N, C-alpha and C positions, 0 to 999 in steps of 0.2 A: 666476833659479836654474834649473838643469837639472832636468827631471822625472826621477823614479826610472826605472831601466831597465824595470821591469815594466809601467809605464804608457805607455811610448813605442810608438807605432805608426808604422812607416815610411810615407812617402807611397805611395798606391796608384797604380800606373802602368797596369796592364792589369786590366780587369774583364770577366768573362764573366757574362751574365745569362740564365738559363733557356734554355740552349742545347740544341737538338735537331738530330739529323742522321739521316736515313734514306736508304737506297739501295733504291729501288723499295718493296717491302713490308717490308723489314727495317729496324727502328729500331736504330741503332748507339749513339747518344747520347741520353740522356733527362734533360731538365731539370737540366743541370749549371750551377751558379753557383759562381764562384771568384774570388779576388782574388790578384794577383801584384804584389808590392811592389818598389819601387826599391831597389837595393843589396843584394838578396837572391838566392840561388840557390834558385829555386822548382822543385821536382821533381814530375814526374808519374810515378806508378808504377802497376803493375798487371800481371796475367798477360797472356800473348799472347792477342790477340783480345778484350781487355777494352774497347777503344775509345780507348786513350790516344794511339795514333798518329793516329787520325782526329781527335781533339781538337786535337792539335798542328797538323795540316794545316789545320783550320778557323781556328785562331788566326792562322796566318801567311798565310792566304788561298789556299792550294792547293785547298781545298774550300770550298764555300758551305754554311753551315748551312741546315737546313730552316726553322728559326725561332730567335729569340733574338738577343742583342746581344753584340758584342765591342768593348769600349771601350778605346781607347788615349788616355790622358789625356782621357777623356770624349768622344773622337772615335769615332763608331760606324763601325767598319771595314766592317761588313756592308752598310750603306746608302750607302757612298761610291761616287762614280762612278770610272771607270777612271783618270782623271788623278789624282784625290786618292789613290787606292790606290797608284799608282806613286810618288807623292811620299812617302807614308808608308813604303813598302818601303825607301826610301833611309835610313830611320832604323833599319833592322833589320840585324843580322848573323846569319849562319847557319853552324853547324858540323854537317856531315853525318856519318852513321854511318860511311861510308868518308870518308877525308879529302877525296876528290873534287878532287884537284889535277890540273892539266893536265900530262900527261907531257911534252909538247913545249916547255913553258916552264920556265925556271929557277925556283928558289924565290922569288927577288926578283920576277920577272915575275908569278908566281902571286899574291903579296901585292899587287902593283900593279894586278891585274886590275880590282877594283871601282873603284879610283881612275881608271883609264883609261876605264871605262864611265860613271861618274857624277860625276866632279869636273871642274872647269875649271882645275886646277892645272897648272903647267908640268911638263915631263918631269923636270926637276931636282928640283922640289918633290915630285913623286910618288915618285921614287926615294928621296928623303930620308925621306918619311913611311913608305914600305914598310920601309926599314932600321930606323927607330925601332920599328916593330912587331916586327920580327925580334929586335931587341935586347930588347924587353920580354918575349918568350917564350924568352929565353936561347938564341938561335940567331944570334949576331952574325956568324958566319963562313960561314953556309950559303947566302948569297944566290946564288952562282954555280953551286951544285950543281943537279942535276935531281932530281925526286922519287924516281926509282928508285935514287939514290945515297945516300939517307938512310933511317934506320930508320922503322918504323911509328909509333913514339912521336914522332919528330921531324916526321913528316908531319902528325900531329895538331896539333903545336904550330904548324906553318906554317899549317894551316887556321884556328887561333885567331888568328894574326897577320893573316891575310886578313880574317877576320870583323870585326876591330876597326879595320881600316884607315880606314874612313869615320867612326870615332868614333860608333858607333851608340848609340841610347838603349835598344834592346832586343836581347837576344842569345838565340838559339834553338839548342839543342843536341840533336841526335837520336842517342841512344846514343853519346856521344863516346868511351867507353872500349871500344867493341866491337873485339875482336881484339887487345887489349893485355894484357900480363901484369900481375899485381896491383900490382907496384911502379910501373910506368909509369902505370897507371891512377890511382894516388894522386897522381903528379906532375901529371897532366892535371887532376884534380879541384881540386887546390890552386891551379893556375894560373887555371882558370875562376873559382873563388871569389875569388881575390885581384883579378883584373881586374874582376869584377863590383863589388866594393866600391870599388876605386880609381876606376873610371870612372862609378860610380853608375848602372850599367845595371840594367834589369830582365831577369834571366836566367831562362829556362824550359828545363828539361831533361827529356827522356824518358829513363828509365834502368831497367835490370834489376839494376844493380850495387848490392848492399847496402852495400858500402864507401862508395859515394857517398851513400846514404841516411844512414848513420851519421856520415859525415864532414862533408858540406857541405849537409845538408838543412835550410836555414834555414826553409823552408816546404815541406810535402809534401801532395799530394793523392793519394788512392788510388782508382783507378777499378775498379769491378767490374761486368761485364756492362752497360757503358754508363752506369752511374750513379755519382755521387760517393758513395763508401762511407764515407770518413774523411778528415779533414784535421787537420794539426798540424805539429809540427817534430821534429827528430831526438831531442830529449829526451823528448818525449811518446810517440814510437814505443816506447820501452823499457818504458813502463808502460801501453800501450794495452790496452783491454779488448775491442776489436772483434775477434771471432774470425776473420773473413775476413782481416783485416789481419795478425794474428799468425800465421796459417797461412801467409800469403804471405811475410812478412818473416823468420820464424824457421823456415824449412823445414829448415835444416840443424841437426844436433845441436849444433854449435859455437855457433851463434847463439842457440839455445835456452838453452844453459848460460850464455852471456853475459847474457842477459836475466834468468835466475834469480839470477845473482850481483848484477846491478844492483838487483833488487827486494829 
């Protein structure tokens, strides 16, 4: 018999334990512990300078924590040797703040890039896989175009296609809606969320976009001055009592009115 929804906890795929990060004498992250589950869009939010970007860079290995653990399926990323880290990175997909596409490559070639680098597939199979990914992000006819021939929203969708080309277990998104209009941002959010569920990935996203928080925030952590200030989900945000969080989330009058109506 299936368990009631309220008692079900998705498998934990990434865990952070007592993470600290300092730059010389400045402590940027202090004693952060968090869980990021499979099949969920896990959001990291906070004001500029709060430490959320540093946290993301630590999780993906661009920065080394001063102390603490980062566990991928109980594998400690921090203590891994260079070879083991390289193998783990092949299980990761990345979507950058800018789409970060190669201007000299076609859209199809951009999506093929990680396959060219890390797979042993034949050229025909790499092309087929890249086209499948473009089909999945609703760009079936864009393969022969160059990045400057498509819109910013389409470029972000190409970036998503490239990120999932190797069928990653973990997806990292750094401000994926940056520079997009609100309507296109909703399309990108929905696509990231749907792909996360469909591929059973563990997705972690840095964002300032409150539409993302309210729309796809399956799990949310709020970072303030380098510390974990609050954690919950998009439903709990609406009735949160943490003053720092509510000041951040409901900064606009419109959102404050929405919260009052919800309560």
